[in-house]
C-alpha positions as CSV (number, residue, x, y, z in Angstrom):
1,X,15.1,22.2,-15.2
2,X,15.3,20.8,-18.8
3,X,14.0,17.5,-17.6
4,X,11.2,19.2,-15.8
5,X,10.3,21.2,-19.0
6,X,10.2,18.0,-21.0
7,X,8.0,16.3,-18.4
8,X,5.7,19.3,-18.5
9,X,5.4,19.2,-22.2
10,X,4.8,15.4,-22.2
11,X,1.9,15.7,-19.8
12,X,0.4,18.6,-21.7
13,X,0.6,16.5,-24.9
14,X,-1.2,13.7,-23.2
15,X,-4.0,16.0,-22.2
16,X,-3.4,16.7,-18.5
17,X,-6.6,17.3,-16.5
18,X,-5.1,20.6,-15.2
19,X,-2.3,22.8,-16.4
20,X,0.9,23.2,-14.5
21,X,0.8,26.1,-12.1
22,X,3.5,28.7,-11.9
23,X,4.6,28.1,-8.3
24,X,7.2,26.0,-6.5
25,X,6.3,22.4,-5.8
26,X,5.1,21.9,-2.3
27,X,7.9,20.9,0.0
28,X,8.2,17.3,1.4
29,X,7.1,17.2,5.0
30,X,9.7,19.2,7.0
31,X,11.9,19.8,4.0
32,X,12.7,22.3,1.2
33,X,10.8,22.4,-2.2
34,X,11.9,19.7,-4.6
35,X,11.0,21.1,-8.0
36,X,10.3,24.4,-9.8
37,X,6.8,23.3,-10.8
38,X,3.6,21.7,-9.4
39,X,0.3,20.5,-10.8
40,X,-3.0,19.9,-9.2
41,X,-3.8,16.9,-11.4
42,X,-3.0,15.2,-14.7
43,X,-3.9,12.2,-16.8
44,X,-2.2,8.8,-16.2
45,X,-2.9,5.2,-17.2
46,X,-3.9,2.7,-14.4
47,X,-4.3,-1.0,-14.8
48,X,-7.8,-2.0,-13.7
49,X,-8.9,-5.6,-13.4
50,X,-11.6,-6.7,-15.9
51,X,-14.8,-8.2,-14.3
52,X,-15.2,-11.9,-15.2
53,X,-17.7,-13.0,-17.9
54,X,-20.7,-15.1,-16.9
55,X,-19.7,-18.5,-15.5
56,X,-16.2,-17.5,-14.7
57,X,-14.4,-16.2,-11.6
58,X,-11.5,-13.7,-11.4
59,X,-8.2,-14.9,-10.0
60,X,-5.6,-17.5,-10.7
61,X,-4.4,-21.0,-9.7
62,X,-1.2,-21.2,-7.7
63,X,0.9,-24.3,-7.4
64,X,-1.7,-26.4,-9.3
65,X,-3.0,-26.7,-12.9
66,X,-5.4,-24.1,-14.2
67,X,-8.9,-25.7,-14.5
68,X,-10.1,-23.1,-17.0
69,X,-12.8,-21.6,-14.7
70,X,-11.0,-18.4,-13.8
71,X,-9.8,-15.3,-15.7
72,X,-7.1,-12.8,-14.9
73,X,-7.2,-9.8,-17.2
74,X,-6.6,-6.1,-16.7
75,X,-6.8,-3.1,-19.0
76,X,-5.0,0.3,-18.8
77,X,-7.6,3.1,-18.2
78,X,-7.0,6.8,-18.6
79,X,-7.4,8.2,-15.1
80,X,-7.0,11.6,-13.4
81,X,-4.2,11.6,-10.8
82,X,-4.3,14.2,-8.1
83,X,-1.3,15.8,-6.3
84,X,-1.7,14.8,-2.7
85,X,0.6,17.6,-1.6
86,X,-2.0,20.2,-2.6
87,X,-4.9,18.6,-0.7
88,X,-6.5,20.9,1.8
89,X,-7.1,19.7,4.4
90,X,-4.4,17.0,4.1
91,X,-5.5,13.4,3.7
92,X,-5.9,11.4,6.9
93,X,-6.6,7.8,7.7
94,X,-10.0,8.5,9.1
95,X,-11.1,10.8,6.3
96,X,-9.9,9.1,3.1
97,X,-8.1,6.0,4.3
98,X,-4.5,7.2,3.7
99,X,-2.0,9.8,4.8
100,X,1.5,11.0,4.3
101,X,3.5,11.4,7.5
102,X,7.0,12.7,8.2
103,X,9.0,9.8,9.8
104,X,12.8,9.8,9.6
105,X,14.3,6.4,10.2
106,X,17.5,5.2,12.0
107,X,17.8,2.1,9.7
108,X,21.1,2.0,7.8
109,X,20.6,-1.1,5.7
110,X,17.1,-2.1,4.6
111,X,18.5,-5.2,3.1
112,X,19.4,-6.5,6.6
113,X,16.3,-8.2,7.8
114,X,17.5,-8.3,11.3
115,X,18.1,-4.6,11.4
116,X,14.7,-4.0,9.8
117,X,12.9,-6.1,12.5
118,X,14.9,-4.7,15.4
119,X,14.9,-1.0,14.4
120,X,12.3,-0.3,11.7
121,X,9.4,-2.3,13.2
122,X,9.4,-0.3,16.5
123,X,9.5,2.9,14.4
124,X,6.5,1.8,12.4
125,X,4.6,0.6,15.5
126,X,5.0,4.1,16.9
127,X,3.9,5.8,13.6
128,X,0.8,3.6,13.2
129,X,-0.3,4.2,16.8
130,X,0.0,7.9,16.3
131,X,-1.6,8.0,12.9
132,X,-4.4,5.6,13.5
133,X,-5.0,6.1,17.2
134,X,-4.4,2.4,17.8
135,X,-3.6,1.0,21.2
136,X,-1.2,-1.7,20.0
137,X,0.3,-2.8,16.7
138,X,1.6,-6.1,15.4
139,X,3.9,-5.9,12.4
140,X,4.0,-9.3,10.7
141,X,5.8,-8.8,7.3
142,X,7.8,-6.5,5.1
143,X,9.0,-6.4,1.5
144,X,11.7,-4.4,-0.2
145,X,11.0,-3.5,-3.9
146,X,13.0,-2.2,-6.8
147,X,11.5,-1.0,-10.1
148,X,14.1,-2.8,-12.1
149,X,13.1,-6.3,-10.8
150,X,10.7,-8.7,-12.4
151,X,9.9,-11.1,-9.6
152,X,6.8,-10.3,-7.5
153,X,8.1,-11.8,-4.2
154,X,11.4,-11.4,-2.4
155,X,13.7,-13.9,-0.8
156,X,15.3,-13.0,2.5
157,X,17.5,-10.0,2.1
158,X,16.4,-9.5,-1.5
159,X,13.9,-7.3,-3.3
160,X,10.8,-7.7,-5.5
161,X,9.2,-5.8,-8.3
162,X,6.3,-3.3,-8.0
163,X,3.3,-4.5,-9.9
164,X,1.0,-1.8,-11.3
165,X,-2.5,-3.2,-10.8
166,X,-5.4,-1.6,-8.9
167,X,-6.2,-3.8,-5.9
168,X,-6.9,-4.0,-2.2
169,X,-5.0,-6.6,-0.2
170,X,-8.0,-7.9,1.9
171,X,-11.7,-8.5,1.7
172,X,-14.4,-8.4,4.4
173,X,-14.1,-12.2,4.8
174,X,-10.4,-12.6,4.1
175,X,-9.1,-10.1,6.7
176,X,-10.5,-11.9,9.7
177,X,-9.2,-15.2,8.4
178,X,-5.7,-13.7,8.0
179,X,-5.8,-12.5,11.6
180,X,-6.6,-16.0,12.8
181,X,-3.7,-17.4,10.7
182,X,-1.4,-15.2,12.7
183,X,-2.6,-16.9,15.9
184,X,-0.4,-19.9,15.0
185,X,2.8,-17.9,14.5
186,X,3.8,-17.4,18.1
187,X,2.9,-13.8,18.9
188,X,4.5,-12.7,22.1
189,X,2.9,-10.4,24.7
190,X,5.6,-8.4,26.5
191,X,3.2,-7.4,29.3
192,X,1.7,-10.9,29.8
193,X,5.1,-12.5,29.4
194,X,3.7,-15.3,27.3
195,X,2.7,-16.2,23.8
196,X,-0.8,-15.3,22.8
197,X,-3.2,-18.2,22.3
198,X,-5.9,-18.9,19.7
199,X,-8.4,-17.8,22.3
200,X,-6.6,-14.5,22.7
201,X,-6.8,-13.9,19.0
202,X,-10.5,-14.8,19.0
203,X,-11.0,-12.1,21.6
204,X,-9.0,-9.7,19.4
205,X,-11.1,-10.6,16.4
206,X,-14.3,-9.9,18.3
207,X,-13.3,-6.2,18.7
208,X,-12.1,-3.5,16.2
209,X,-8.9,-4.2,14.3
210,X,-7.4,-2.9,11.1
211,X,-4.8,-4.1,8.6
212,X,-2.5,-1.1,7.7
213,X,0.4,-0.9,5.3
214,X,3.2,1.7,5.4
215,X,5.3,2.4,2.3
216,X,8.4,4.5,2.0
217,X,11.4,5.2,-0.3
218,X,14.7,3.8,0.9
219,X,16.9,5.6,-1.6
220,X,19.5,8.0,-0.2
221,X,20.1,9.4,-3.7
222,X,16.8,10.9,-4.8
223,X,13.1,11.0,-4.1
224,X,10.7,8.7,-5.9
225,X,10.4,9.5,-9.6
226,X,9.7,6.1,-11.1
227,X,6.7,3.8,-10.4
228,X,5.3,5.7,-7.4
229,X,2.4,4.4,-5.3
230,X,-1.1,5.9,-5.6
231,X,-4.1,5.5,-3.3
232,X,-7.8,5.9,-4.1
233,X,-10.0,8.1,-1.8
234,X,-12.4,5.6,-0.2
235,X,-15.2,8.1,-0.4
236,X,-15.1,7.9,-4.2
237,X,-15.5,4.1,-4.4
238,X,-19.0,2.8,-4.5
239,X,-19.4,-0.6,-2.9
240,X,-20.7,-2.1,-6.1
241,X,-17.4,-1.3,-7.8
242,X,-15.5,-3.9,-5.8
243,X,-15.4,-7.5,-6.9
244,X,-13.5,-10.6,-5.7
245,X,-10.1,-11.8,-6.9
246,X,-9.3,-15.3,-5.8
247,X,-5.9,-16.9,-5.3
248,X,-6.6,-20.6,-5.5
249,X,-4.0,-22.7,-3.6
250,X,-4.2,-26.5,-3.4
251,X,-5.2,-26.2,0.3
252,X,-7.0,-22.8,0.6
253,X,-8.4,-19.8,-1.3
254,X,-7.0,-16.4,-0.6
255,X,-9.0,-13.2,-1.4
256,X,-8.2,-9.7,-2.7
257,X,-10.6,-7.0,-3.9
258,X,-10.3,-5.9,-7.5
259,X,-12.0,-2.7,-8.7
260,X,-14.2,-2.0,-11.7
261,X,-13.1,1.2,-13.6
262,X,-15.1,4.3,-12.7
263,X,-14.3,7.8,-13.8
264,X,-15.5,9.0,-10.4
265,X,-12.6,7.3,-8.6
266,X,-10.3,9.9,-7.0
267,X,-6.7,8.8,-7.2
268,X,-3.9,10.6,-5.3
269,X,-0.2,10.3,-5.0
270,X,2.6,12.4,-3.5
271,X,5.1,13.5,-6.1
272,X,8.8,13.1,-5.3
273,X,8.2,11.3,-2.0
274,X,11.4,11.3,0.1
275,X,13.0,8.8,2.3
276,X,11.8,10.7,5.4
277,X,8.1,10.4,4.4
278,X,5.8,7.5,4.9
279,X,2.6,6.7,3.0
280,X,0.3,4.9,5.5
281,X,-3.0,3.4,4.3
282,X,-5.7,1.0,5.5
283,X,-6.3,-2.2,3.6
284,X,-9.0,-3.4,6.0
285,X,-10.9,-1.9,9.0
286,X,-13.5,-3.8,10.9
287,X,-15.2,-0.6,11.8
288,X,-17.9,0.1,9.2
289,X,-18.1,3.8,9.9
290,X,-15.3,5.3,7.9
291,X,-12.6,4.2,5.4
292,X,-12.2,0.5,5.2
293,X,-10.6,-0.7,2.0
294,X,-8.0,1.5,0.3
295,X,-7.3,0.5,-3.3
296,X,-3.8,1.3,-4.4
297,X,-1.4,0.6,-7.2
298,X,2.1,1.5,-8.6
299,X,1.9,3.3,-11.9
300,X,3.9,4.8,-14.7
301,X,4.3,8.5,-13.8
302,X,4.3,10.8,-16.9
303,X,6.9,12.9,-15.0
304,X,9.4,10.1,-15.2
305,X,12.4,10.6,-17.6
306,X,15.2,8.3,-18.8
307,X,17.3,9.9,-16.1
308,X,14.9,9.1,-13.3
309,X,16.5,6.7,-10.8
310,X,15.3,3.2,-9.9
311,X,12.6,3.1,-7.4
312,X,13.7,1.5,-4.1
313,X,11.1,1.1,-1.5
314,X,9.9,-0.9,1.6
315,X,6.4,-1.7,2.7
316,X,5.5,-3.1,6.1
317,X,2.2,-4.9,6.9
318,X,0.6,-4.6,10.3
319,X,-2.5,-5.2,12.3
320,X,-3.6,-2.3,14.5
321,X,-5.8,-3.1,17.6
322,X,-8.2,-0.7,19.2
323,X,-8.9,-2.6,22.4
324,X,-7.7,-0.3,25.2
325,X,-4.7,-2.6,25.9
326,X,-1.4,-0.8,25.4
327,X,0.9,-3.9,25.7
328,X,3.5,-4.5,22.9
329,X,3.1,-7.6,20.9
330,X,5.8,-9.0,18.5
331,X,6.3,-12.0,16.2
332,X,8.4,-14.9,17.5
333,X,8.7,-16.4,14.0
334,X,7.8,-15.6,10.4
335,X,4.2,-15.3,9.5
336,X,2.6,-17.9,7.3
337,X,2.5,-17.3,3.6
338,X,0.3,-14.3,2.5
339,X,-3.0,-15.0,0.9
340,X,-3.0,-11.6,-0.9
341,X,-1.1,-10.5,-4.0
342,X,1.8,-8.3,-3.0
343,X,1.5,-5.4,-5.5
344,X,2.6,-2.2,-4.0
């Protein structure tokens, strides 16, 4: 309780947007209360990308010399963070673009890539189908992260660092290109008993599909108290606030969306997220009517103390299809390198 009291005082000193309420913190989905306090909202600092000056682009060169025509700068901005556990009605994919779902896992070792693919991927396909109403789901990638790391990308069986920068993984042009990249990876149809062809993917791309991420803690010791993940309500993001971030490779240009700071953005996270809870969010939806691009970021939580444990998490990346075909499809080999910045 002493740590909680210190965190409470720290937030109040920083000018929290709302005082702490005198009631027990909402329970994790299906579990007991975690803390003896709760808050509706408070102030945090989020790193927003700075729009480029005239004559420049935002982004960076990768595996080649910088030509001096791009900038990559971000600034911390004071932002109101809302407690997602107090949202009524609860957030859902089709209302704000993200949701918290109870989803216990049978995985014993998230460092074992084979176990993750064989056990965790089917669990996540089921979750995404239920949460998004998808007919079938292709999971093509996953990353394990630890807050103590400094590298952004993980080798097989390793982990990467969370990167606290506001972003969305795909753009309106980049997501369809990414889908067609997957056509060359050997995606197997268990109903058709064959590998899907480029023509099959062109057919899929002509109909509704969505890129969806799922993020969860993998710690058995404690809920998330350090560098949690926050999502922005898509209804609070005007289209003109988005701008392009380019990853310029020698042979291609990948695209993210960055976001101009706006005090109207509504940011949400779920305090003390447990291992049995999954944060699921859209990073692209071809359907224009509804949430399409969920901006998200890891951030420094003012409730964090020196005693807070290291954040350990896993995120999976998937494509959900809404085509009336219920067949299962799986990867036969690793997907090609990602064109988006992995920053969850």
